[in-house]
Steps between C-alpha positions, in 0.01 A plus 500: 500500500177620340392859467340567839381845394273334242370220726143470627454615859279244673419746780320738266304259279170642630607866512229585246236393755638684804374816666716811469638464854591136433672592171722759667561273800614223268732739316653615828553140610669416171726804538647345816707279268686806368687572824640148528593488132690831519666392826622181334651705214680755723853354458464545122356849546798598718744359244324706232529819709876446525524439124316825429726696737813351341389599148379843618839577652656431159269767356253240374127541455204280596246394236180335624330318213161334503169461316153583629468528879865404551623778271263758648619419852860546387418844358303593813801426722750666266321835472489541879878481538568849361304698759572256785874448455609757238576221253596672176266456206613210287674316783215265608272434204169315488424337166156357424420296189307726263671816624349789695155445353494158669489673840147614416375249245497120495771422246583154628555375143841670523623252761629291208715791371839332541677728252332824605642482853850453356452807279384693809809398698722589203336844484631560853850378400461218750845369601683260731481737800119493493255252650164367384220392733270278293158482665229252405258290704562190288874550468474419129352814339700559177538878557673469839688179411643673192616796713680262735664311210617824339650624829692178550622496138659841556666395826261707711312371807144369509249438776171322446186537708232239445229310685579143396758233586809439285414749228694559179550861618669378819725261309619779269556757778779574747233501767158339469236620746205258508206613711262206470162622626294214354187508283308826474145541633400557137698256287789672322418851631856580606418862583386350833739297722783492247474875438495579872804281560687662210420848632639402841822363354552794262463732802760294686744506208485875442477602866767252610737626231435865586562433872829323420600792276458744790184676386346436843639615836361302794156449345458846348496595131799734486546499123153595380439770240370812674268593215217662695431685826374187674826317432714797606308506827544123538876541448516770768316271743732209418795728574343606832421139597842361415713778646280648774516860376223760495278575203669838458845338493378232258354758260820704513726200441287372213508845338879525539551154347266579210258235629760223518356287778792258530754781522283678759478186716876452473570860608259480792630166631873572454484875583710572192419688180358437155844465339582217739158346443539500123857367521409199714173431316684500167770272643231251610291522179221689676462240777417721798561254785835394354596866447423589864689191625795588275508856637504390866762230433732750330465772765 
């Protein structure tokens, strides 16, 4: 198959003659293709989530490697996981060709840096427990392809995320996610449909993995870092919502647990104490729902 991300979009041939409202209308219409393309790729996305969880439970780390928009989107998703899910620094790492400066400056010439990405992975002591997510619209960008090849050579796992059919990245990976959104409104400008699709899938991969790892209870963030007053207040409200206790009780329990939201929820639901909470949470690797179920099944 040809490179659809670089094809001419016949629907936008006269975009340079349209009024502003017609330009944005056309872009919105073209974006309708994203939903169907992502939907079609969902079995691969789900397989990738399971792969990530499997490596994570071995103590592995996730490296998201891409150039340009693809790399920046990987970094954007990665940096949110610390405050949202208390993911330790250095556990889910976004790597963009050209390094940190490439987040702010157009350093797309670095997408051909096949050896640099290997040196970067080596600097993290990348090993067989880890997993690479190679992201590129074309599926053939040397930077991300090289990261995938290196991961596989070491016996680690690799996922590819691209926006073309039958890409080299997919062939090299344990799981190839192909979100084929078709030609861009502006030929080759993959920060548009391709970028939006990649952002959606990266969100699914990280969020899906965190849910499976027990960092969400019902649909609440119970493993976030309580690094400011707003987040402490949010945690107290989550505790009140999930366990139907008063604000005073929630504040007291959070203070006693040293702002450990999961332990506080466990105590409130099971009517036990913090020692019991920590015992069962440790036994279930911090998975709150499994810890609560385990407690009730053993009592």
